C-alpha positions in Angstrom: 20.6 -15.8 8.2 17.8 -17.1 10.4 15.2 -14.7 11.7 16.4 -15.2 15.3 19.9 -14.0 14.2 18.3 -11.0 12.5 16.5 -10.2 15.7 19.7 -10.6 17.7 21.6 -8.4 15.3 19.1 -5.6 15.4 19.1 -5.7 19.2 22.9 -5.4 19.4 22.8 -2.6 16.8 20.2 -0.7 18.9 22.4 -1.1 21.9 25.5 0.1 20.0 27.3 -3.2 20.8 30.0 -3.0 18.2 32.0 -6.0 19.5 28.9 -8.2 19.6 27.8 -7.1 16.2 31.2 -7.7 14.7 31.4 -11.2 16.0 27.9 -12.0 14.7 28.3 -10.7 11.2 31.8 -12.1 10.7 30.2 -15.5 11.4 26.9 -15.1 9.6 27.5 -12.8 6.6 29.8 -14.8 4.2 27.9 -14.6 0.9 26.4 -11.9 -1.2 22.8 -13.2 -0.9 23.1 -13.3 2.9 24.4 -9.7 2.9 21.6 -8.4 0.6 19.0 -10.0 2.9 20.5 -8.5 6.0 20.7 -5.1 4.4 17.0 -5.2 3.5 16.2 -6.1 7.1 17.9 -3.0 8.5 15.2 -0.6 7.2 13.5 0.4 10.5 16.7 0.8 12.4 18.7 2.6 9.7 16.1 5.4 9.7 16.9 6.3 13.3 20.7 6.6 12.9 21.9 10.0 13.8 24.8 12.1 12.5 25.8 14.5 15.3 26.6 17.3 15.6 24.6 17.7 12.3 20.8 17.4 12.3 20.5 16.1 8.7 19.6 12.4 8.4 22.8 11.5 6.5 22.9 7.8 7.5 19.2 7.1 6.5 20.1 8.6 3.2 23.1 6.4 2.9 21.0 3.3 3.5 19.3 3.9 0.2 22.6 4.7 -1.5 24.1 1.4 -0.3 21.3 -0.5 -2.0 21.9 1.4 -5.2 25.5 0.2 -5.2 24.8 -3.5 -4.5 23.9 -4.6 -8.1 27.2 -3.2 -9.4 29.4 -5.1 -7.0 31.0 -8.5 -7.4 29.3 -11.1 -5.2 32.5 -11.5 -3.1 32.5 -7.7 -2.4 28.9 -7.4 -1.1 29.5 -8.9 2.4 32.3 -6.4 3.1 30.2 -3.4 2.2 27.2 -4.6 4.3 29.6 -5.3 7.3 30.8 -1.7 7.0 27.3 -0.4 6.8 26.2 -2.4 9.9 29.3 -1.3 11.9 28.7 2.3 11.0 25.0 2.2 12.1 25.9 0.3 15.3 28.5 2.8 16.6 26.4 5.9 16.0 23.7 7.3 18.3 20.1 6.6 17.4 17.0 8.7 17.4 14.5 7.5 20.1 12.0 5.1 18.6 8.7 7.0 18.1 5.6 4.8 18.9 3.3 4.7 15.9 0.6 7.2 16.2 -3.1 6.9 15.1 -3.9 8.5 11.8 -6.5 11.3 11.7 -9.9 10.5 10.3 -10.4 14.1 9.0 -8.6 15.3 5.8 -5.1 16.8 6.3 -4.0 19.7 4.1 -0.3 20.1 3.7 -0.2 23.6 5.2 -1.3 21.9 8.5 1.9 19.9 8.4 3.9 23.1 8.0 2.2 24.6 11.1 2.9 21.5 13.1 6.6 21.6 12.1 6.7 25.2 13.2 5.4 24.0 16.6 8.2 21.5 16.8 6.1 18.5 17.8 7.8 15.5 16.1 5.0 13.0 17.1 2.2 15.3 15.7 4.1 15.9 12.5 4.8 12.2 12.0 1.1 11.4 12.4 0.1 14.2 10.0 2.7 12.9 7.4 1.3 9.4 7.7 -2.3 10.6 7.4 -1.5 12.7 4.4 0.3 9.8 2.8 -2.7 7.5 3.4 -5.2 10.1 2.1 -3.3 11.6 -0.8 -0.7 8.9 -1.7 3.0 8.6 -1.2 3.8 10.5 -4.4 1.8 13.5 -3.3 3.6 13.5 0.1 7.0 13.3 -1.6 6.2 16.2 -4.0 5.2 18.4 -1.1 8.1 17.5 1.2 10.6 18.0 -1.6 9.0 21.4 -2.5 9.1 22.4 1.2 12.7 21.3 1.5 13.7 23.1 -1.6 12.9 26.4 0.1 15.6 25.8 2.6 18.5 24.7 0.5 20.7 27.6 1.6 20.0 26.9 5.2 20.7 23.2 5.0 23.5 22.9 2.5 21.1 21.0 0.3 20.3 18.3 2.7 16.7 19.4 3.1 16.3 18.2 -0.5 18.9 15.4 -1.0 18.4 13.5 2.3 14.7 13.9 2.0 14.7 12.6 -1.5 16.6 9.4 -0.8 14.6 8.6 2.3 11.3 9.1 0.4 12.5 6.9 -2.5 13.4 4.1 -0.2 10.1 4.5 1.7 8.1 4.4 -1.5 9.9 1.4 -3.1 10.0 -0.7 0.1 6.4 -1.8 0.1 7.4 -4.7 2.3 8.1 -2.2 5.1 5.9 0.0 7.3 6.8 3.6 6.3 6.4 4.9 9.9 10.2 4.8 10.8 11.0 7.0 7.7 8.2 9.4 8.4 9.3 9.7 12.0 12.8 10.5 10.9 11.6 13.1 8.4 9.4 14.7 11.0 12.3 15.0 13.4 14.6 16.5 10.7 12.1 19.1 9.5 11.2 20.1 13.1 14.9 20.4 14.1 15.6 22.5 10.9 12.4 24.4 11.3 11.6 23.8 7.6 8.0 24.8 7.9 7.1 27.4 5.2 6.8 26.7 1.5 8.9 28.9 -0.9 7.2 31.8 -2.6 6.6 29.9 -5.8 4.1 27.7 -3.9 1.9 30.5 -2.7 -0.5 30.0 -5.5 -1.2 26.5 -4.0 -2.4 28.0 -0.8 0.8 27.9 1.3 1.8 30.8 3.4 4.6 33.1 2.2 8.0 32.3 3.8 9.0 35.1 6.2 12.8 35.6 6.6 
């Protein structure tokens, strides 16, 4: 699929143009290699797909899970799966695209991120996550976010851990992509869920005790 077609597809998906997307992918996605290439190109948009009335980023999580399945499918089956994926993303509402913020020059400690989440400022949280990732590494960011989410399993039916884990895995493995869209999605989710305080087991690392 030519880059111009990819650009057109992403535009139609952002606009929730199901009819236009269906016509385009029926024509363009006919082989497994085409379908894989298109799936990989969906990374920035897939991070913004919402799952109302629930706040959890279920569709960004599914983006990673789709890729896990692709190697186990017959070549002839891959286009159908990717068509379904694209159609699902297209018809659902999307989170507003968050302009990429400027990283902080000063060091960011993870408790600062918790305080920003409590304040509910998605843009500030996303910048802090990006700064922490740049300063401490993606693995350190993942460890801290998973620990933070683990403290809210009973409030989130486990999504504060499972959705976060799959989005982080995709972000870490897709070194061809800017991680900002994934960080913006995680910032939005943690702010909406008010997942801001580490569990008691993390107090020894300098995090505040969770208050119920």
